[in-house]
C-alpha positions as CSV (number, residue, x, y, z in Angstrom):
1,X,63.9,52.2,-6.7
2,X,66.8,54.6,-6.0
3,X,64.5,57.6,-6.8
4,X,61.9,56.3,-4.3
5,X,64.5,55.7,-1.6
6,X,65.7,59.2,-2.0
7,X,62.2,60.4,-1.5
8,X,61.7,58.3,1.6
9,X,64.7,59.8,3.2
10,X,63.8,63.3,2.1
11,X,60.3,63.3,3.6
12,X,60.5,60.8,6.5
13,X,60.7,63.5,9.2
14,X,57.5,65.1,7.9
15,X,55.5,61.9,7.2
16,X,56.7,60.1,10.4
17,X,56.1,63.1,12.6
18,X,54.8,62.2,16.1
19,X,51.4,63.8,15.6
20,X,48.8,62.3,13.3
21,X,47.3,65.6,12.3
22,X,50.7,67.0,11.3
23,X,51.4,63.9,9.3
24,X,48.2,64.4,7.3
25,X,48.8,68.1,6.8
26,X,52.4,67.3,5.6
27,X,51.1,64.7,3.2
28,X,48.8,67.4,1.6
29,X,51.8,69.7,1.3
30,X,54.1,67.1,-0.2
31,X,51.5,66.0,-2.7
32,X,50.9,69.5,-3.8
33,X,54.6,70.4,-3.9
34,X,56.1,67.2,-5.3
35,X,53.5,65.9,-7.6
36,X,55.7,63.4,-9.4
37,X,54.3,60.0,-10.1
38,X,56.0,57.0,-11.8
39,X,53.7,57.2,-14.7
40,X,54.0,53.5,-15.4
41,X,50.5,52.7,-16.6
42,X,50.9,49.0,-16.3
43,X,51.0,49.4,-12.5
44,X,47.6,51.2,-12.4
45,X,45.7,48.0,-11.4
46,X,48.1,46.9,-8.7
47,X,46.9,46.6,-5.2
48,X,48.3,45.7,-1.8
49,X,46.1,44.8,1.1
50,X,48.8,43.9,3.7
51,X,50.7,47.0,4.7
52,X,52.1,47.3,8.2
53,X,52.7,50.6,9.8
54,X,54.5,52.0,12.9
55,X,51.5,50.9,14.9
56,X,52.9,47.3,14.8
57,X,56.3,47.4,13.1
58,X,57.3,49.3,10.0
59,X,59.4,52.2,8.8
60,X,56.2,53.9,7.8
61,X,53.4,55.8,9.6
62,X,49.9,55.3,8.1
63,X,50.3,58.6,6.2
64,X,53.7,57.7,4.9
65,X,52.4,54.2,3.9
66,X,49.7,55.8,1.7
67,X,52.3,58.1,0.2
68,X,54.4,55.1,-0.7
69,X,51.4,53.5,-2.2
70,X,50.9,56.8,-4.2
71,X,54.5,56.6,-5.5
72,X,54.0,53.1,-6.6
73,X,50.7,54.0,-8.4
74,X,48.6,51.7,-6.3
75,X,44.8,52.0,-6.7
76,X,44.1,50.2,-3.5
77,X,46.1,50.0,-0.3
78,X,45.2,48.1,2.9
79,X,46.5,48.6,6.4
80,X,47.0,45.4,8.4
81,X,48.8,45.9,11.7
82,X,49.4,43.3,14.4
83,X,46.8,43.3,17.2
84,X,45.7,46.8,16.5
85,X,43.7,49.1,14.2
86,X,44.8,52.3,15.9
87,X,46.3,53.5,12.6
88,X,43.3,52.8,10.5
89,X,41.5,56.2,10.8
90,X,44.7,58.0,9.7
91,X,45.3,55.6,6.9
92,X,41.7,56.1,5.5
93,X,42.1,59.9,5.7
94,X,45.5,59.8,4.0
95,X,43.9,57.7,1.3
96,X,41.3,60.3,0.6
97,X,44.0,63.0,0.4
98,X,46.1,61.0,-2.1
99,X,43.1,59.6,-4.1
100,X,43.8,56.0,-3.2
101,X,41.1,53.5,-2.1
102,X,41.8,52.0,1.3
103,X,40.9,48.8,3.1
104,X,41.3,48.1,6.8
105,X,42.3,44.9,8.6
106,X,44.1,43.5,11.6
107,X,46.5,40.6,11.8
108,X,46.7,38.5,14.9
109,X,47.8,35.1,16.2
110,X,45.1,32.7,17.4
111,X,45.2,29.4,19.2
112,X,44.2,26.3,17.2
113,X,44.7,24.0,20.2
114,X,40.9,23.4,20.3
115,X,40.8,22.2,16.7
116,X,42.0,19.1,14.8
117,X,45.1,21.1,13.8
118,X,46.4,21.0,17.4
119,X,50.2,20.3,17.6
120,X,51.0,21.2,14.0
121,X,53.2,23.9,12.6
122,X,50.7,26.1,10.8
123,X,52.1,29.5,9.6
124,X,53.9,30.6,12.7
125,X,57.6,29.7,12.5
126,X,58.1,29.7,16.2
127,X,55.3,27.8,17.8
128,X,53.0,24.9,17.1
129,X,49.2,25.2,17.3
130,X,49.4,29.0,16.7
131,X,48.4,30.6,13.4
132,X,48.4,34.1,12.0
133,X,45.0,35.1,10.7
134,X,43.6,38.4,9.3
135,X,40.3,40.2,9.7
136,X,39.9,42.1,6.4
137,X,37.4,44.7,5.4
138,X,36.6,46.2,8.9
139,X,33.8,48.8,8.6
140,X,34.7,52.3,9.8
141,X,32.1,52.1,12.6
142,X,33.6,48.9,14.0
143,X,37.2,50.1,14.3
144,X,36.8,50.9,18.0
145,X,35.1,47.6,18.8
146,X,37.9,45.6,17.1
147,X,40.6,47.7,18.8
148,X,39.1,47.3,22.2
149,X,39.0,43.5,21.7
150,X,42.7,43.4,21.2
151,X,43.7,45.8,23.9
152,X,44.1,43.1,26.6
153,X,46.1,41.0,24.2
154,X,48.5,43.8,23.5
155,X,49.0,44.1,27.3
156,X,49.6,40.4,27.6
157,X,52.1,40.5,24.8
158,X,54.2,43.1,26.6
159,X,54.4,40.8,29.6
160,X,56.0,38.2,27.4
161,X,58.2,40.8,25.7
162,X,59.7,41.7,29.0
163,X,60.5,38.0,29.7
164,X,62.0,37.6,26.3
165,X,64.3,40.6,26.7
166,X,65.5,39.1,30.0
167,X,66.2,35.8,28.3
168,X,68.0,37.6,25.4
169,X,70.1,39.4,27.9
170,X,71.4,36.1,29.3
171,X,72.6,35.3,25.8
172,X,74.1,38.7,25.4
173,X,75.8,39.1,28.8
174,X,79.1,37.4,27.7
175,X,79.2,39.9,24.8
176,X,78.8,42.9,27.1
177,X,75.5,43.9,25.5
178,X,72.4,44.7,27.6
179,X,68.9,45.6,26.5
180,X,66.5,47.5,28.7
181,X,62.9,47.1,27.6
182,X,61.6,50.5,28.8
183,X,64.7,52.4,27.6
184,X,65.7,50.6,24.4
185,X,62.6,48.7,23.1
186,X,59.4,50.5,24.1
187,X,60.4,53.9,22.6
188,X,60.8,52.3,19.2
189,X,57.1,51.4,19.2
190,X,53.9,53.5,19.1
191,X,52.5,51.6,22.1
192,X,51.4,54.8,23.8
193,X,49.1,55.5,20.9
194,X,47.6,52.0,20.8
195,X,50.3,50.3,18.9
196,X,51.8,46.8,19.4
197,X,55.3,45.8,20.6
198,X,56.7,42.8,18.7
199,X,59.8,40.7,18.5
200,X,60.9,42.9,15.7
201,X,61.1,45.9,18.1
202,X,63.3,43.9,20.4
203,X,65.7,42.9,17.6
204,X,65.6,46.4,16.1
205,X,66.8,47.7,19.4
206,X,69.6,45.1,19.4
207,X,70.5,45.9,15.8
208,X,70.8,49.6,16.9
209,X,73.2,48.7,19.7
210,X,75.3,46.5,17.5
211,X,75.4,49.2,14.9
212,X,76.7,51.7,17.5
213,X,79.2,49.3,19.1
214,X,80.8,48.1,15.8
215,X,81.6,49.8,12.6
216,X,79.3,49.0,9.6
217,X,80.8,46.4,7.4
218,X,83.6,44.0,8.5
219,X,83.2,44.6,12.2
220,X,79.5,44.0,12.3
221,X,79.9,40.9,10.0
222,X,82.6,39.5,12.2
223,X,80.5,40.0,15.3
224,X,77.5,38.2,13.8
225,X,79.6,35.3,12.5
226,X,82.1,34.8,15.4
227,X,80.1,35.9,18.4
228,X,76.5,35.2,17.6
229,X,77.4,32.2,15.3
230,X,75.1,33.4,12.5
231,X,75.5,32.2,8.9
232,X,74.9,35.1,6.5
233,X,73.8,34.7,2.9
234,X,75.7,36.5,0.1
235,X,72.7,38.7,-0.5
236,X,72.6,39.8,3.2
237,X,76.4,40.2,3.2
238,X,76.1,42.6,0.4
239,X,73.7,44.8,2.5
240,X,76.1,44.7,5.5
241,X,79.2,45.5,3.5
242,X,77.6,48.6,2.1
243,X,78.5,51.3,4.6
244,X,76.3,53.8,2.8
245,X,73.2,51.7,3.2
246,X,70.8,54.1,4.8
247,X,68.6,51.3,6.0
248,X,71.4,49.3,7.5
249,X,69.7,48.7,10.8
250,X,66.6,47.2,9.1
251,X,68.8,44.8,7.1
252,X,70.6,43.8,10.3
253,X,67.3,43.3,12.0
254,X,66.1,40.9,9.3
255,X,69.3,38.8,9.7
256,X,68.9,38.7,13.5
257,X,65.2,37.8,13.2
258,X,65.9,34.8,11.0
259,X,68.7,33.5,13.2
260,X,68.2,34.6,16.8
261,X,64.5,34.5,17.6
262,X,64.5,30.8,18.5
263,X,67.2,31.4,21.1
264,X,65.1,33.8,23.2
265,X,61.6,33.0,22.1
266,X,59.0,32.3,24.8
267,X,55.8,30.6,23.7
268,X,52.8,33.0,23.3
269,X,49.9,31.9,25.4
270,X,47.6,34.5,27.0
271,X,48.1,36.9,24.2
272,X,46.7,34.5,21.6
273,X,42.9,34.2,21.8
274,X,41.1,31.1,20.9
275,X,40.4,31.1,17.2
276,X,36.6,30.9,17.7
277,X,36.7,34.1,19.7
278,X,38.2,36.0,16.8
279,X,35.9,34.3,14.3
280,X,33.0,35.5,16.5
281,X,34.4,39.0,16.5
282,X,34.6,38.9,12.7
283,X,31.0,37.9,12.4
284,X,29.9,40.5,15.0
285,X,31.7,43.3,13.1
286,X,31.1,42.1,9.6
287,X,34.8,41.7,9.1
288,X,36.1,39.0,6.8
289,X,38.0,36.3,8.6
290,X,41.0,35.0,6.5
291,X,43.5,32.3,7.2
292,X,47.0,33.6,6.2
293,X,48.5,30.9,4.0
294,X,52.3,30.9,4.2
295,X,53.3,27.6,2.5
296,X,56.7,25.9,2.8
297,X,59.5,28.5,2.7
298,X,62.7,27.9,0.7
299,X,64.3,31.4,0.3
300,X,62.6,34.2,2.3
301,X,61.7,37.2,0.1
302,X,62.1,39.6,3.0
303,X,65.2,37.9,4.4
304,X,63.7,37.4,7.8
305,X,62.7,33.7,7.6
306,X,64.7,30.5,7.4
307,X,63.8,27.6,5.0
308,X,61.1,25.7,6.8
309,X,58.1,23.5,6.1
310,X,54.6,24.8,7.0
311,X,51.2,23.8,5.7
312,X,51.8,22.2,2.3
313,X,52.0,18.6,3.5
314,X,48.5,18.7,4.8
315,X,46.9,21.6,2.9
316,X,43.7,19.7,1.8
317,X,43.0,18.9,5.5
318,X,43.7,22.5,6.5
319,X,41.2,23.8,4.0
320,X,38.6,21.4,5.1
321,X,39.0,22.4,8.7
322,X,39.1,26.2,8.2
323,X,36.0,25.9,6.1
324,X,34.2,24.0,8.8
325,X,35.3,26.4,11.4
326,X,33.7,29.3,9.6
327,X,36.6,31.1,7.9
328,X,35.4,33.2,5.0
329,X,38.7,33.7,3.1
330,X,42.3,32.8,2.6
331,X,44.8,35.6,2.3
332,X,48.3,35.1,0.9
333,X,51.3,36.9,-0.5
334,X,52.1,35.9,-4.1
335,X,55.7,37.0,-4.0
336,X,56.5,34.5,-1.3
337,X,55.1,31.5,-3.2
338,X,55.8,29.5,-6.3
339,X,53.3,29.3,-9.2
340,X,52.6,25.7,-8.2
341,X,51.7,26.8,-4.6
342,X,49.5,29.6,-5.8
343,X,47.6,27.4,-8.2
344,X,47.1,24.8,-5.5
345,X,45.8,27.4,-3.1
346,X,43.5,28.9,-5.7
347,X,42.1,25.4,-6.6
348,X,41.3,24.7,-2.9
349,X,39.7,28.1,-2.4
350,X,37.5,27.4,-5.5
351,X,36.6,24.0,-4.2
352,X,35.6,25.3,-0.8
353,X,33.9,28.6,-2.0
354,X,36.5,30.7,-0.1
355,X,37.3,34.3,-0.9
356,X,40.9,34.9,-2.0
357,X,42.7,38.1,-0.8
358,X,46.3,39.1,-1.6
359,X,48.8,41.5,-0.3
360,X,52.6,41.8,0.3
361,X,53.9,42.0,3.9
362,X,55.3,45.5,4.0
363,X,57.3,46.3,7.2
364,X,60.8,47.3,6.0
365,X,62.1,50.2,3.8
366,X,63.2,49.1,0.3
367,X,60.3,46.6,-0.2
368,X,58.4,47.3,-3.3
369,X,54.7,48.0,-2.6
370,X,53.6,46.1,-5.8
371,X,53.6,42.4,-6.5
372,X,54.7,41.5,-10.0
373,X,52.6,38.4,-10.0
374,X,49.5,40.6,-10.3
375,X,50.6,41.6,-13.8
376,X,49.8,38.1,-14.9
377,X,46.2,37.8,-16.2
378,X,46.0,34.4,-14.5
379,X,45.9,36.3,-11.1
380,X,43.7,39.2,-12.0
381,X,41.0,37.6,-9.8
382,X,43.1,39.0,-6.9
383,X,42.6,42.5,-8.2
384,X,38.8,41.9,-8.5
385,X,39.0,40.7,-4.8
386,X,40.6,43.9,-3.7
387,X,37.8,46.0,-5.4
388,X,35.3,43.6,-3.7
389,X,36.8,44.5,-0.4
390,X,36.2,48.1,-1.1
391,X,32.6,47.3,-2.0
392,X,32.2,45.2,1.2
393,X,33.4,48.0,3.5
394,X,31.0,50.5,1.8
395,X,28.0,48.2,2.1
396,X,28.7,47.0,5.6
397,X,29.1,50.6,6.7
398,X,25.9,51.9,5.1
399,X,23.8,48.8,5.7
400,X,25.2,46.4,8.2
401,X,23.2,43.5,6.9
402,X,24.6,43.8,3.4
403,X,28.2,43.1,3.9
404,X,29.8,40.6,1.6
405,X,29.4,37.7,4.0
406,X,26.2,38.8,5.8
407,X,23.6,36.0,5.9
408,X,21.4,38.1,3.6
409,X,24.1,38.4,0.9
410,X,25.3,34.8,1.2
411,X,21.7,33.6,0.7
412,X,21.1,35.9,-2.2
413,X,24.4,35.1,-3.9
414,X,25.7,31.7,-2.6
415,X,28.5,31.5,-5.2
416,X,31.5,33.5,-4.0
417,X,32.6,34.4,-7.5
418,X,29.3,35.9,-8.3
419,X,29.4,37.9,-5.0
420,X,32.9,39.1,-5.8
421,X,31.8,40.5,-9.1
422,X,28.8,42.3,-7.5
423,X,30.9,43.8,-4.7
424,X,33.7,44.7,-7.2
425,X,31.2,46.9,-9.1
426,X,30.0,48.5,-5.8
427,X,33.7,49.1,-4.9
428,X,34.3,50.9,-8.2
429,X,31.3,53.2,-7.8
430,X,31.5,56.6,-6.1
431,X,35.2,56.4,-5.6
432,X,37.4,58.8,-3.7
433,X,37.6,62.4,-4.8
434,X,40.4,61.9,-7.3
435,X,39.2,58.6,-8.8
């Protein structure tokens, strides 16, 4: 990991440049100049279909995300930003440069109020009746359509962001700290290029101010504990005590997110479309609609979530409902769940003929791009699914009526497992230039 972190720091200014074309040219130069790979063959089959970029919140541009996937020897990498696919074209081009297969998706929050799940905590820790879902496998020709759909929701989100900053400032006023949305928050995003502004941007701005106002280490820790009344785990304390921690602001952000959001959060309304609208968009664009299973959280892998109960108490009911609503898949992050949770989800997917898609939520530096769970043969079906996503995007792009969930393909191959194997083979044919 240390070697990779040094490389991140070394090349960040080139791969996070403000211009997409320069980022891609720099990627070519870096791969040509610094052609070191980890050469760990057991990682060759690892995949990750849930990578966030700077177009929502992340340390990485699309080009830099692909370069990280290259360092980790991923065969398949998938971009999934919140409410935007503005980084997808660059991500795909970067994948071709690096010889990595790419998938394209978008993550969004939808309103379940019109469903039998109204009033429940689903997978959103801050709000009832709201759930994160993902549209995976967006064909190239449908990127603009998907992006235009979410444009108004990004604007609505910024209205709420402004209100949340105002509410946060009331909390911070006695501490002589003030955030200005346009000055402190907005410049941290790529909103001008079609990106999304999230709660993480707000708290990252706050983390930056705290980091400037107080010395790293004891002063920051004392401020969090005594002034913000935040309890800090030993793991997070070790990050904050390390004054040489290059990613200090990101670790501080994660602590703030798990402890502070509830104090300034304002319910999302207009920015969350009805779930049926998004399901219709998925069918229209031949994208694969996936409910994002979170499961009850004990200890957060990324350090940005508190222990909390989510779907596990009513999981069978949830699966019945999402199947009846027309969801095609369930997506989940194996590193966040226990083996018992994973086996339960798999069993329910099999029972309901639902596609299973995996990925690890990458939005902070230092996170590994691989999931060790995928080294277990029991979960190699998730690798097959990633290749099937590649096959789906190929087919949906070349012949719109032959995507993985098109009526024609479902009629021809009603069993999802049979369809996965067929589209997996399609995905592995005629790969990128280097594969």
